[in-house]
C-alpha positions as a LaTeX table, in Angstrom:
\begin{tabular}{lrrr}
\hline
Residue & $x$ (\AA) & $y$ (\AA) & $z$ (\AA) \\
\hline
Met1 & 12.01 & 16.32 & 18.01 \\
Asn2 & 15.62 & 17.04 & 17.22 \\
Ile3 & 16.23 & 17.05 & 13.46 \\
Val4 & 19.83 & 17.07 & 12.27 \\
Ile5 & 19.94 & 18.09 & 8.57 \\
Val6 & 23.29 & 17.32 & 6.99 \\
Asn7 & 24.36 & 18.80 & 3.67 \\
Asp8 & 27.51 & 19.78 & 1.89 \\
Tyr9 & 26.47 & 23.43 & 1.56 \\
Gly10 & 24.33 & 25.94 & 3.36 \\
Asp11 & 23.54 & 28.42 & 0.56 \\
Val12 & 20.54 & 27.81 & $-1.73$ \\
Lys13 & 22.59 & 29.13 & $-4.67$ \\
Ser14 & 24.62 & 25.89 & $-4.45$ \\
Gly15 & 21.92 & 23.87 & $-6.17$ \\
Ala16 & 18.62 & 22.04 & $-5.77$ \\
Pro17 & 19.70 & 19.60 & $-2.93$ \\
Thr18 & 20.81 & 22.54 & $-0.79$ \\
Lys19 & 17.67 & 24.55 & $-1.61$ \\
Ile20 & 15.53 & 21.64 & $-0.52$ \\
Ala21 & 17.56 & 21.05 & 2.68 \\
Val22 & 17.37 & 24.74 & 3.63 \\
Ile23 & 13.63 & 25.06 & 2.90 \\
Ser24 & 12.97 & 21.94 & 4.93 \\
Ala25 & 14.84 & 23.36 & 7.87 \\
Arg26 & 12.85 & 26.61 & 7.77 \\
Glu27 & 9.52 & 24.85 & 7.59 \\
Leu28 & 10.26 & 22.22 & 10.22 \\
Val29 & 10.99 & 24.84 & 12.87 \\
Lys30 & 7.67 & 26.43 & 12.08 \\
Gln31 & 6.11 & 23.14 & 13.20 \\
Gly32 & 7.86 & 23.37 & 16.54 \\
His33 & 10.87 & 21.08 & 15.92 \\
Arg34 & 14.49 & 21.84 & 16.82 \\
Val35 & 16.68 & 21.82 & 13.75 \\
Tyr36 & 20.49 & 21.39 & 13.70 \\
Phe37 & 21.74 & 22.32 & 10.23 \\
Val38 & 25.18 & 20.93 & 9.54 \\
His39 & 27.00 & 22.11 & 6.42 \\
Ala40 & 30.55 & 21.44 & 5.43 \\
Ala41 & 31.56 & 24.29 & 3.10 \\
Gly42 & 30.71 & 27.75 & 1.87 \\
Pro43 & 28.37 & 30.43 & 3.18 \\
Arg44 & 24.95 & 29.91 & 4.66 \\
Ser45 & 21.57 & 31.16 & 3.57 \\
Ile46 & 19.81 & 33.90 & 5.56 \\
Ile47 & 16.78 & 31.52 & 5.50 \\
Leu48 & 18.58 & 29.59 & 8.26 \\
Asp49 & 18.57 & 32.63 & 10.56 \\
His50 & 16.05 & 31.41 & 13.17 \\
Pro51 & 16.30 & 30.94 & 16.96 \\
Asn52 & 15.33 & 27.27 & 16.64 \\
Ile53 & 17.86 & 26.47 & 13.90 \\
Arg54 & 21.40 & 25.88 & 15.18 \\
Val55 & 23.77 & 26.08 & 12.24 \\
His56 & 27.07 & 24.14 & 12.43 \\
Asp57 & 29.50 & 25.30 & 9.77 \\
Leu58 & 32.31 & 22.70 & 9.65 \\
Gly59 & 34.53 & 25.08 & 7.70 \\
Leu60 & 35.69 & 22.43 & 5.19 \\
Arg61 & 36.56 & 22.75 & 1.55 \\
Asp62 & 34.62 & 21.76 & $-1.52$ \\
Val63 & 36.74 & 18.97 & $-3.03$ \\
Trp64 & 36.42 & 20.62 & $-6.45$ \\
Gln65 & 38.16 & 23.72 & $-5.05$ \\
Glu66 & 41.10 & 21.78 & $-3.66$ \\
Arg67 & 44.17 & 22.49 & $-5.86$ \\
Asn68 & 46.07 & 19.46 & $-4.76$ \\
Pro69 & 44.48 & 16.48 & $-6.66$ \\
Val70 & 45.74 & 13.87 & $-4.24$ \\
Arg71 & 44.23 & 15.70 & $-1.23$ \\
Ala72 & 41.05 & 16.27 & $-3.21$ \\
Ala73 & 40.78 & 12.54 & $-4.03$ \\
Val74 & 41.47 & 11.42 & $-0.48$ \\
Ser75 & 39.02 & 13.83 & 1.16 \\
Gly76 & 36.39 & 13.05 & $-1.50$ \\
Val77 & 36.59 & 9.37 & $-0.73$ \\
Trp78 & 36.79 & 9.66 & 3.07 \\
Asn79 & 36.87 & 13.00 & 4.90 \\
Ala80 & 37.89 & 11.99 & 8.45 \\
Ala81 & 37.68 & 15.58 & 9.67 \\
Ala82 & 34.02 & 15.79 & 8.61 \\
Gly83 & 33.27 & 12.51 & 10.40 \\
Thr84 & 34.86 & 13.66 & 13.68 \\
Ala85 & 33.01 & 17.00 & 13.59 \\
Leu86 & 29.58 & 15.37 & 12.83 \\
Gly87 & 30.15 & 12.77 & 15.56 \\
Arg88 & 30.74 & 15.52 & 18.16 \\
Ile89 & 27.49 & 17.27 & 17.23 \\
Leu90 & 25.49 & 14.01 & 17.48 \\
Ala91 & 27.05 & 13.11 & 20.84 \\
Asp92 & 25.17 & 15.94 & 22.57 \\
Leu93 & 21.70 & 14.89 & 21.35 \\
Asp94 & 19.23 & 12.39 & 22.83 \\
Pro95 & 19.05 & 9.48 & 20.35 \\
Arg96 & 15.46 & 8.67 & 21.51 \\
Asp97 & 14.16 & 11.94 & 20.04 \\
Thr98 & 16.66 & 12.66 & 17.29 \\
Val99 & 16.61 & 12.04 & 13.54 \\
Ile100 & 19.46 & 12.53 & 11.09 \\
His101 & 18.56 & 13.51 & 7.52 \\
Leu102 & 21.39 & 13.34 & 4.97 \\
His103 & 20.96 & 15.33 & 1.77 \\
Gln104 & 24.08 & 16.06 & $-0.37$ \\
Tyr105 & 27.36 & 14.60 & 0.94 \\
Thr106 & 29.58 & 13.92 & $-2.05$ \\
Arg107 & 31.17 & 17.35 & $-2.59$ \\
Ser108 & 32.80 & 17.80 & 0.78 \\
Leu109 & 31.46 & 15.59 & 3.59 \\
Ser110 & 32.14 & 12.26 & 1.76 \\
Pro111 & 30.66 & 8.81 & 2.68 \\
Val112 & 32.05 & 9.22 & 6.20 \\
Ala113 & 28.76 & 11.07 & 6.94 \\
Leu114 & 26.94 & 7.79 & 6.16 \\
Lys115 & 29.24 & 5.90 & 8.51 \\
Val116 & 28.74 & 8.30 & 11.40 \\
Ala117 & 24.99 & 8.17 & 10.94 \\
Ala118 & 24.97 & 4.40 & 10.56 \\
Glu119 & 26.98 & 3.83 & 13.80 \\
Ser120 & 25.30 & 6.54 & 15.83 \\
Gly121 & 22.28 & 4.50 & 16.98 \\
Val122 & 20.10 & 7.48 & 15.91 \\
Ala123 & 17.29 & 7.10 & 13.41 \\
Trp124 & 18.61 & 8.38 & 10.04 \\
Ala125 & 17.55 & 8.71 & 6.43 \\
Val126 & 19.05 & 9.73 & 3.05 \\
Thr127 & 17.27 & 11.65 & 0.30 \\
Leu128 & 17.77 & 10.49 & $-3.31$ \\
His129 & 18.53 & 13.83 & $-4.90$ \\
Asp130 & 20.65 & 11.72 & $-7.34$ \\
Tyr131 & 21.96 & 8.20 & $-7.44$ \\
Phe132 & 25.30 & 8.54 & $-5.68$ \\
Leu133 & 24.03 & 6.21 & $-3.02$ \\
Val134 & 24.26 & 3.40 & $-5.59$ \\
Cys135 & 26.16 & 4.74 & $-8.63$ \\
Pro136 & 29.77 & 6.04 & $-8.87$ \\
Asn137 & 28.94 & 8.90 & $-11.19$ \\
Gly138 & 25.70 & 9.68 & $-9.47$ \\
Val139 & 23.35 & 9.74 & $-12.49$ \\
Tyr140 & 23.42 & 6.09 & $-13.68$ \\
Tyr141 & 24.31 & 7.41 & $-17.13$ \\
Asp142 & 27.17 & 6.69 & $-19.51$ \\
His143 & 28.43 & 10.15 & $-20.56$ \\
His144 & 30.65 & 8.74 & $-23.32$ \\
Ala145 & 28.11 & 6.35 & $-24.84$ \\
Gly146 & 25.31 & 8.97 & $-24.41$ \\
His147 & 22.70 & 6.71 & $-22.87$ \\
Val148 & 21.37 & 5.43 & $-19.53$ \\
Cys149 & 23.70 & 2.87 & $-17.95$ \\
Ser150 & 22.71 & $-0.81$ & $-17.79$ \\
Val151 & 25.70 & $-2.03$ & $-15.81$ \\
Lys152 & 25.54 & $-3.19$ & $-12.18$ \\
Pro153 & 27.37 & $-0.56$ & $-10.01$ \\
Leu154 & 30.80 & $-1.66$ & $-8.77$ \\
Ser155 & 30.78 & $-4.75$ & $-10.95$ \\
Leu156 & 33.82 & $-5.64$ & $-13.11$ \\
Lys157 & 32.05 & $-4.15$ & $-16.12$ \\
Cys158 & 31.38 & $-0.98$ & $-14.12$ \\
Ala159 & 34.98 & $-0.72$ & $-13.08$ \\
Thr160 & 36.20 & $-1.07$ & $-16.68$ \\
Thr161 & 33.67 & 1.26 & $-18.31$ \\
Asn162 & 34.78 & 4.91 & $-18.65$ \\
Cys163 & 31.37 & 6.47 & $-18.13$ \\
Asp164 & 32.61 & 9.56 & $-16.31$ \\
Val165 & 31.83 & 13.00 & $-17.67$ \\
Leu166 & 35.47 & 14.14 & $-16.99$ \\
Ser167 & 38.01 & 11.34 & $-17.27$ \\
Gly168 & 39.01 & 7.79 & $-16.45$ \\
Arg169 & 41.04 & 9.06 & $-13.44$ \\
His170 & 37.94 & 10.69 & $-12.01$ \\
Lys171 & 36.08 & 7.46 & $-12.49$ \\
Leu172 & 38.71 & 5.63 & $-10.40$ \\
Val173 & 38.19 & 8.11 & $-7.54$ \\
Arg174 & 34.45 & 7.76 & $-7.86$ \\
Leu175 & 34.77 & 3.96 & $-7.75$ \\
Ala176 & 36.78 & 4.25 & $-4.49$ \\
Arg177 & 34.13 & 6.58 & $-3.05$ \\
Gln178 & 31.40 & 4.15 & $-4.02$ \\
Ala179 & 33.22 & 1.31 & $-2.32$ \\
Ala180 & 33.47 & 3.50 & 0.75 \\
Thr181 & 29.75 & 4.14 & 0.56 \\
Val182 & 29.04 & 0.37 & 0.52 \\
Arg183 & 31.25 & $-0.19$ & 3.49 \\
Ala184 & 29.57 & 2.69 & 5.38 \\
Leu185 & 26.11 & 1.27 & 4.75 \\
Ala186 & 27.28 & $-2.14$ & 5.98 \\
Met187 & 27.95 & $-0.60$ & 9.39 \\
Arg188 & 24.26 & 0.39 & 9.94 \\
Gln189 & 22.55 & $-0.80$ & 13.09 \\
Gln190 & 19.09 & $-0.54$ & 11.60 \\
Pro191 & 17.43 & $-0.78$ & 8.12 \\
Leu192 & 18.43 & 2.02 & 5.78 \\
Ser193 & 15.68 & 4.65 & 5.36 \\
Val194 & 15.53 & 6.14 & 1.86 \\
Ile195 & 13.46 & 9.24 & 1.17 \\
Ser196 & 12.71 & 9.48 & $-2.57$ \\
Pro197 & 11.19 & 12.57 & $-4.24$ \\
Ser198 & 9.27 & 10.23 & $-6.60$ \\
Pro199 & 8.23 & 6.62 & $-7.00$ \\
Phe200 & 10.31 & 6.60 & $-10.21$ \\
Ala201 & 13.60 & 7.43 & $-8.43$ \\
Arg202 & 12.84 & 4.87 & $-5.72$ \\
Asp203 & 12.38 & 2.13 & $-8.27$ \\
Val204 & 15.59 & 2.99 & $-10.10$ \\
Ala205 & 17.70 & 2.78 & $-6.94$ \\
Arg206 & 15.89 & $-0.05$ & $-5.21$ \\
Pro207 & 17.70 & $-3.02$ & $-6.97$ \\
Phe208 & 21.04 & $-1.74$ & $-5.83$ \\
Leu209 & 20.30 & $-0.96$ & $-2.18$ \\
Pro210 & 20.30 & $-3.28$ & 0.86 \\
Gly211 & 17.33 & $-5.64$ & 0.86 \\
Asp212 & 16.05 & $-4.48$ & 4.25 \\
Ser213 & 15.84 & $-0.81$ & 3.18 \\
Arg214 & 12.71 & 1.15 & 3.96 \\
Tyr215 & 11.41 & 3.53 & 1.26 \\
Phe216 & 9.42 & 6.75 & 1.72 \\
Val217 & 8.15 & 8.90 & $-1.14$ \\
Val218 & 8.10 & 12.59 & $-0.25$ \\
Pro219 & 7.94 & 15.07 & $-3.20$ \\
Asn220 & 10.38 & 17.92 & $-3.02$ \\
Pro221 & 9.08 & 21.30 & $-1.87$ \\
Val222 & 8.03 & 23.58 & $-4.70$ \\
Asp223 & 8.33 & 27.16 & $-3.38$ \\
Val224 & 5.76 & 28.82 & $-5.63$ \\
Glu225 & 2.76 & 30.94 & $-4.54$ \\
Cys226 & $-0.64$ & 29.99 & $-5.95$ \\
Ala227 & $-1.53$ & 32.65 & $-8.57$ \\
Pro228 & $-3.53$ & 32.93 & $-11.78$ \\
Arg229 & $-1.95$ & 30.71 & $-14.41$ \\
Ala230 & 0.29 & 31.99 & $-17.14$ \\
Pro231 & $-1.41$ & 33.20 & $-20.40$ \\
Val232 & 0.18 & 30.44 & $-22.45$ \\
Ala233 & $-2.21$ & 30.69 & $-25.43$ \\
Gly234 & $-0.76$ & 34.09 & $-26.31$ \\
Asn235 & 2.86 & 33.07 & $-25.77$ \\
Arg236 & 5.11 & 31.79 & $-28.59$ \\
Lys237 & 8.43 & 30.69 & $-27.06$ \\
Phe238 & 9.27 & 27.12 & $-25.99$ \\
Leu239 & 11.58 & 27.22 & $-22.99$ \\
Phe240 & 14.35 & 25.08 & $-21.54$ \\
Ile241 & 15.69 & 25.99 & $-18.06$ \\
Gly242 & 18.83 & 24.35 & $-16.64$ \\
Arg243 & 22.39 & 23.25 & $-17.41$ \\
Leu244 & 23.28 & 23.01 & $-21.10$ \\
Ser245 & 24.89 & 19.53 & $-21.08$ \\
Pro246 & 24.15 & 16.53 & $-23.38$ \\
Glu247 & 22.47 & 14.32 & $-20.75$ \\
Lys248 & 19.80 & 16.97 & $-20.32$ \\
Gly249 & 18.61 & 16.21 & $-23.86$ \\
Val250 & 19.22 & 19.77 & $-25.04$ \\
Gly251 & 20.69 & 18.59 & $-28.41$ \\
Val252 & 17.56 & 16.61 & $-29.08$ \\
Leu253 & 15.48 & 19.62 & $-28.13$ \\
Ala254 & 17.41 & 21.99 & $-30.42$ \\
Ala255 & 16.87 & 19.68 & $-33.35$ \\
Ala256 & 13.24 & 19.03 & $-32.58$ \\
Ala257 & 12.37 & 22.69 & $-32.25$ \\
Lys258 & 14.01 & 23.37 & $-35.62$ \\
Arg259 & 12.06 & 20.54 & $-37.17$ \\
Ala260 & 8.73 & 21.68 & $-35.60$ \\
Gly261 & 9.39 & 25.30 & $-36.56$ \\
Val262 & 8.92 & 26.78 & $-33.07$ \\
Glu263 & 10.72 & 29.53 & $-31.26$ \\
Leu264 & 13.18 & 28.10 & $-28.65$ \\
Ser265 & 14.88 & 29.75 & $-25.73$ \\
Phe266 & 17.52 & 28.23 & $-23.47$ \\
Val267 & 17.85 & 29.73 & $-19.99$ \\
Gly268 & 21.13 & 28.61 & $-18.43$ \\
Ala269 & 24.69 & 27.82 & $-19.35$ \\
Gly270 & 26.92 & 24.82 & $-19.90$ \\
Pro271 & 29.52 & 23.05 & $-22.02$ \\
Tyr272 & 27.12 & 22.22 & $-24.87$ \\
Glu273 & 26.08 & 25.76 & $-25.76$ \\
Glu274 & 28.26 & 26.15 & $-28.84$ \\
Ala275 & 27.07 & 22.81 & $-30.25$ \\
Leu276 & 23.51 & 23.91 & $-29.68$ \\
Arg277 & 24.05 & 27.13 & $-31.63$ \\
Val278 & 25.17 & 24.99 & $-34.56$ \\
Ile279 & 22.20 & 22.59 & $-34.33$ \\
Asn280 & 19.67 & 25.40 & $-34.05$ \\
Pro281 & 21.02 & 28.82 & $-35.11$ \\
Asp282 & 17.68 & 30.50 & $-34.43$ \\
Ala283 & 17.57 & 29.48 & $-30.76$ \\
Glu284 & 17.84 & 32.19 & $-28.14$ \\
Phe285 & 20.28 & 31.86 & $-25.21$ \\
Leu286 & 19.47 & 33.71 & $-22.01$ \\
Pro287 & 21.56 & 33.79 & $-18.78$ \\
Trp288 & 20.42 & 32.25 & $-15.55$ \\
Thr289 & 20.02 & 35.35 & $-13.38$ \\
Thr290 & 17.49 & 35.74 & $-10.54$ \\
Arg291 & 14.64 & 33.51 & $-9.46$ \\
Ser292 & 12.13 & 36.20 & $-10.33$ \\
Asp293 & 13.58 & 36.49 & $-13.83$ \\
Val294 & 13.26 & 32.70 & $-14.35$ \\
Phe295 & 9.62 & 32.88 & $-13.28$ \\
Ala296 & 9.05 & 35.76 & $-15.67$ \\
His297 & 10.53 & 33.65 & $-18.51$ \\
Met298 & 8.08 & 30.84 & $-17.55$ \\
Asp299 & 5.13 & 33.21 & $-17.61$ \\
Arg300 & 6.04 & 34.18 & $-21.19$ \\
Ala301 & 6.44 & 30.63 & $-22.45$ \\
Arg302 & 4.14 & 28.48 & $-24.52$ \\
Ala303 & 5.64 & 25.37 & $-22.84$ \\
Ile304 & 8.53 & 24.16 & $-20.72$ \\
Ile305 & 10.67 & 21.34 & $-22.12$ \\
Phe306 & 12.31 & 18.74 & $-19.85$ \\
Ala307 & 13.97 & 16.34 & $-22.31$ \\
Ser308 & 16.58 & 14.71 & $-20.08$ \\
Leu309 & 18.16 & 11.44 & $-21.20$ \\
Trp310 & 19.12 & 10.27 & $-17.71$ \\
Tyr311 & 16.79 & 9.06 & $-14.98$ \\
Glu312 & 16.14 & 12.47 & $-13.35$ \\
Pro313 & 14.59 & 11.79 & $-9.87$ \\
Phe314 & 12.32 & 14.89 & $-9.73$ \\
Gly315 & 12.59 & 17.98 & $-11.86$ \\
Leu316 & 12.15 & 21.10 & $-9.76$ \\
Ser317 & 11.91 & 23.70 & $-12.54$ \\
Ala318 & 9.39 & 21.45 & $-14.35$ \\
Met319 & 7.22 & 21.35 & $-11.24$ \\
Glu320 & 7.53 & 25.13 & $-10.80$ \\
Ala321 & 6.33 & 25.51 & $-14.40$ \\
Ile322 & 3.16 & 23.38 & $-14.02$ \\
Ala323 & 2.41 & 25.21 & $-10.80$ \\
Arg324 & 2.16 & 28.32 & $-12.91$ \\
Gly325 & $-0.02$ & 26.56 & $-15.50$ \\
Val326 & 2.58 & 26.23 & $-18.17$ \\
Pro327 & 2.34 & 23.06 & $-20.25$ \\
Leu328 & 5.18 & 20.58 & $-19.78$ \\
Val329 & 6.82 & 18.40 & $-22.35$ \\
Ala330 & 8.97 & 15.78 & $-20.64$ \\
Ser331 & 11.02 & 12.73 & $-21.42$ \\
Gly332 & 9.35 & 9.50 & $-20.36$ \\
Ser333 & 12.56 & 8.35 & $-18.69$ \\
Thr334 & 12.29 & 10.83 & $-15.87$ \\
Ala335 & 10.31 & 11.10 & $-12.67$ \\
Leu336 & 7.85 & 13.30 & $-14.45$ \\
Gln337 & 6.20 & 10.14 & $-15.78$ \\
Asn338 & 4.67 & 10.03 & $-12.28$ \\
Val339 & 3.17 & 13.48 & $-12.83$ \\
Ile340 & 2.08 & 13.67 & $-16.42$ \\
Thr341 & $-0.84$ & 11.95 & $-18.13$ \\
Asn342 & 0.17 & 12.16 & $-21.78$ \\
Gly343 & $-1.94$ & 14.62 & $-23.78$ \\
Glu344 & $-3.95$ & 15.75 & $-20.74$ \\
Asn345 & $-1.77$ & 17.81 & $-18.37$ \\
Gly346 & 1.40 & 17.57 & $-20.51$ \\
Phe347 & 3.17 & 15.47 & $-22.98$ \\
Leu348 & 5.53 & 12.52 & $-22.45$ \\
Val349 & 8.03 & 11.87 & $-25.26$ \\
Glu350 & 10.37 & 9.10 & $-26.12$ \\
Pro351 & 13.80 & 9.94 & $-24.62$ \\
Gly352 & 16.35 & 10.86 & $-27.25$ \\
Ser353 & 13.82 & 10.92 & $-30.10$ \\
Val354 & 13.80 & 14.13 & $-32.17$ \\
Glu355 & 10.66 & 13.02 & $-33.97$ \\
Ser356 & 8.69 & 12.28 & $-30.78$ \\
Leu357 & 9.63 & 15.64 & $-29.24$ \\
Ala358 & 8.94 & 17.54 & $-32.49$ \\
Gln359 & 5.45 & 16.04 & $-32.63$ \\
Ala360 & 4.66 & 17.23 & $-29.09$ \\
Leu361 & 6.02 & 20.75 & $-29.89$ \\
Ser362 & 3.91 & 20.84 & $-33.03$ \\
Ala363 & 0.76 & 19.90 & $-31.07$ \\
Leu364 & 1.34 & 22.79 & $-28.69$ \\
Lys365 & 1.59 & 25.25 & $-31.57$ \\
Asp366 & $-2.22$ & 25.10 & $-31.42$ \\
Ala367 & $-3.22$ & 27.79 & $-28.89$ \\
Ala368 & $-6.33$ & 25.90 & $-27.87$ \\
Val369 & $-4.28$ & 22.79 & $-27.06$ \\
Ala370 & $-1.74$ & 24.79 & $-25.06$ \\
Asp371 & $-4.53$ & 26.51 & $-23.13$ \\
Arg372 & $-6.31$ & 23.25 & $-22.35$ \\
Val373 & $-3.14$ & 21.44 & $-21.26$ \\
Gly374 & $-1.93$ & 24.40 & $-19.18$ \\
Gln375 & $-5.28$ & 24.59 & $-17.41$ \\
Ala376 & $-5.22$ & 20.87 & $-16.63$ \\
Ala377 & $-1.65$ & 21.09 & $-15.36$ \\
Trp378 & $-2.43$ & 24.02 & $-13.08$ \\
Glu379 & $-5.59$ & 22.37 & $-11.67$ \\
Arg380 & $-3.99$ & 19.02 & $-11.02$ \\
Tyr381 & $-0.96$ & 20.52 & $-9.33$ \\
Trp382 & $-2.93$ & 22.75 & $-6.99$ \\
His383 & $-5.29$ & 19.92 & $-6.12$ \\
Asp384 & $-2.40$ & 18.38 & $-4.13$ \\
Pro385 & 0.46 & 20.87 & $-4.14$ \\
Ser386 & 3.90 & 20.10 & $-2.76$ \\
Thr387 & 4.23 & 23.40 & $-0.90$ \\
Pro388 & 7.09 & 23.89 & 1.54 \\
Ala389 & 4.70 & 23.57 & 4.46 \\
Arg390 & 3.15 & 20.38 & 3.14 \\
His391 & 6.61 & 18.92 & 2.40 \\
Ala392 & 7.60 & 19.59 & 5.98 \\
Glu393 & 4.46 & 17.88 & 7.30 \\
Arg394 & 5.22 & 14.82 & 5.09 \\
Val395 & 8.88 & 14.53 & 6.01 \\
Ala396 & 8.09 & 15.00 & 9.73 \\
Ala397 & 5.64 & 12.10 & 9.46 \\
Val398 & 8.49 & 10.00 & 8.04 \\
Tyr399 & 10.68 & 10.97 & 10.97 \\
Glu400 & 7.99 & 9.87 & 13.39 \\
Thr401 & 7.75 & 6.53 & 11.61 \\
Met402 & 11.53 & 6.08 & 11.79 \\
Leu403 & 11.56 & 6.89 & 15.51 \\
Ala404 & 8.72 & 4.46 & 16.16 \\
Ala405 & 10.56 & 1.77 & 14.26 \\
Arg406 & 13.77 & 2.43 & 16.23 \\
Arg407 & 11.89 & 2.06 & 19.56 \\
Arg408 & 10.69 & $-1.40$ & 18.61 \\
Pro409 & 12.78 & $-4.43$ & 19.36 \\
Val410 & 15.14 & $-5.31$ & 16.52 \\
Thr411 & 13.15 & $-8.57$ & 15.80 \\
Asp412 & 10.05 & $-6.46$ & 15.14 \\
Ala413 & 11.64 & $-3.92$ & 12.85 \\
Pro414 & 10.14 & $-3.80$ & 9.36 \\
Val415 & 12.45 & $-5.14$ & 6.68 \\
Gly416 & 11.45 & $-3.57$ & 3.39 \\
Val417 & 8.08 & $-2.24$ & 2.40 \\
Pro418 & 6.23 & $-3.15$ & $-0.78$ \\
Ser419 & 6.12 & $-0.54$ & $-3.50$ \\
Gly420 & 3.39 & 2.04 & $-3.09$ \\
Glu421 & 2.90 & 1.67 & 0.63 \\
Thr422 & 5.23 & 4.33 & 1.74 \\
Ala423 & 4.06 & 7.52 & 0.01 \\
Val424 & 3.14 & 10.24 & 2.54 \\
\hline
\end{tabular}
C-alpha cells in the first residue's frame, strides 16, 4: 500500500499533530507499507530517515513567519503553490493502492490540500487533531467570553462574534479559510473519511460535517515503554504540563490548588503565566525542556491535572501520565471522559469549577487513594495500550476499509456509520 502522509511540518518539536504523523510514518513502514511523507515547512525529523519513507519537503513558509500580512492571509486561506506541489506527487501513484492521510494543514498547506485530495480520486482521510475542519478558530471555543462556543460555524452569529484569541482581523481571515474548507470538501468524489482520536471528538465535530461522512476512532500513539508505575504515594506535587493559556483551565487549577492546600507545579510556558503567579504565589513554574525531563517530572508527581475548558480531542500528556501509573484529574468536557471512570482510575471534574477540582485534589492528598487510583490507571491502560505499533495496525486497517469502499460501485458506498461501529 502507498500511504501519503500530509502535514504542515516534519519535525516532532512542532507539536502533537506532527509527532503523531511522524510516529505513524515510522511504524507503517515497519509493517511493509510504502510511505510518502509530505511536509510544507521547516526541518524534518531523523525518525523519517528510512529507505521506505520518501520525504517531500515543499519548502514553503509557515504563515505565522510571513512578515507581509496580506501574503500571510492569502496563503493561509489558499496556498496555490502547495496544491500544485501536492498534485504532482499524487500524479505518480497508483490510485488503486494509495491512501492520502491529512494531519495538520492550517499553518502552511491551507485548505488547498483538502481540495487536491478530494479531486484526486484517491482514498483519503483527515485526522481530528483539532476542529479546524469545522470551526474557524479550530477549538470551538470563545476566547473572549471564556467558554465553549455554542454557535454554528460560518453562521451569521459566527461571523459577527469575535471569538479569536488574537483579534477581529484574524477572525476574518479564519472565516475566509473556513469558507475555503467548505468549498474544498464539496469537491469530494467520495464520502469524507474522518479519523478521530476519541469518540468524544468525533461526536463534537459530527453535527457540522457532511452527512455522508465515515467516522473511524483510532487513539493517538502514546510512545511510552511499559515500566513499573511511578511511586505516587510518596510524591507530593500536583503537576500540569502544557501551554499556560486560559482555555487550558490553568487559572482554575491555580485557584483550586491553593484552596486544597496542595503543592502545584506548572511545566510549560504561555501568556497566562504572570496571572497564575498572582492567583497562586506558591506555585512552581518549570520550563518545558526535554522529553526525558518531562517524564521525570511525571514520575515525581502525586497526580497530573488536565483541566481544559475547551473540547480537547485527546490529551497526549495525560495518556502518557496514566501509562506511567500517575493518577489523572481531568475536566469532564474533554476526550478523557472516554478514558476515566470517576473515582476508579482517575477523577473527572466539572469544567471551570474551582470547587469541583479542589475536591478531587483534596481526595488525592490521601496516599492510599493516590496509590489505588494510580494502580488502576496503570492496569487499565496497559490492558489495551495505544502503543505506536498498535496505532499503526489500527490506522492501516482503516486504510484497507477506505480502499475497499473506493473499489465498490458508488451506489454501494456506505453513507455514514452509526456511532460506535467504527472503533478499530
